[in-house]
N, C-alpha and C positions, 0 to 999 in steps of 0.2 A: 503494499500500500504506499502511496505517495505521501510525503511530509507536506503539510500545509503551512504556507507563510502568507500573512496579510500585510499589505501596505497600510501604514497607519491611516491614510486617508480613506481607504476602503472600509476600515473598521468604523471610522467616524461616519461615513455615508450610510452604513448599515444601521447604526444606532439612530442617526437623524431621521431616516425613513421610518424606522419603527416608531420613534416618538411622534412623528407626524400622523401616522396612521392610528396610533393610540389616542391621539387628541381628537381625531375625526370620530372614532367610535371605540369605546372601551372593548378590548379584546382583539381588535384588528391589528394592533402593533405586534402582539404576540403571535398572531397568525402569520404575519409577514416574516417574523423571525424563524418561525417553524418552517415555512416554505424555503426560506434562504438556507437554513441548516440542512434540510433535506437535499437541496440543490448542490451544496458543498459536498455532502457525502457522496452523491452520484458522480460529481466531477472527480473527487479523489479516487473513487473506485475505477473510473474509466476516463481518464483525463484527455485522451486523444479522440474521443467520440465526437466532439463538436468542432465545427469547421473554424479555420483561422479567419479572422476578420481584418487583421492589420499586423504585418510582420509575424511575430511569434505568438501574438495574442489571439485568444479564442473567446467566444461569447456563449453563455448558457442563458436563455430567456426563462424567467419565472413565468409560471402559468396564470396565476391569479392576480399578479401585480405587474405594472409596467416597468419592470426593472430587469436588468441583465447583469450577470456577474462576469466580469472581464478578467481572464486569467491567462497565464502562461505556464508551459510545462518545460522544466529544465531538469532533465534526468529523472531523479526520484522526488523532485520538488514540484509542488503546485503553488504558483505565486498569484494571489488574488490582488490585482491591481486597482479595481474599482467595483463598486456596487452602484451602477448608474441607472438613472431614470431614462427611459427610452425616448423621451420627448424633449430633453434638455441637453444642449451643447454636446453632441454625440462624441466629439474626439478630445475632450478636455483632459482625459486621463493619460494620453500618450506619453507624457514626459516621466511617467512613474517607472 
């Protein structure tokens, strides 16, 4: 199984999105975190499954929320660069 590494910005994006959804409706933030955690588990189990979108980076789209997890695979490591909203500044994460 691959080792998981998060960019600090990706962690912050994940928590900010969860707070936003929780403020919209109690329990929704927790649902977002659960879906993101499930996505990360799937990515770590099969990191090469999703197509590359830019250079070495790949994207996994969440099903219930308009977010994608941007990650790169380097040997036995999975680097999560961003947890990005699909409708906002799509390439802001590229310097990570």
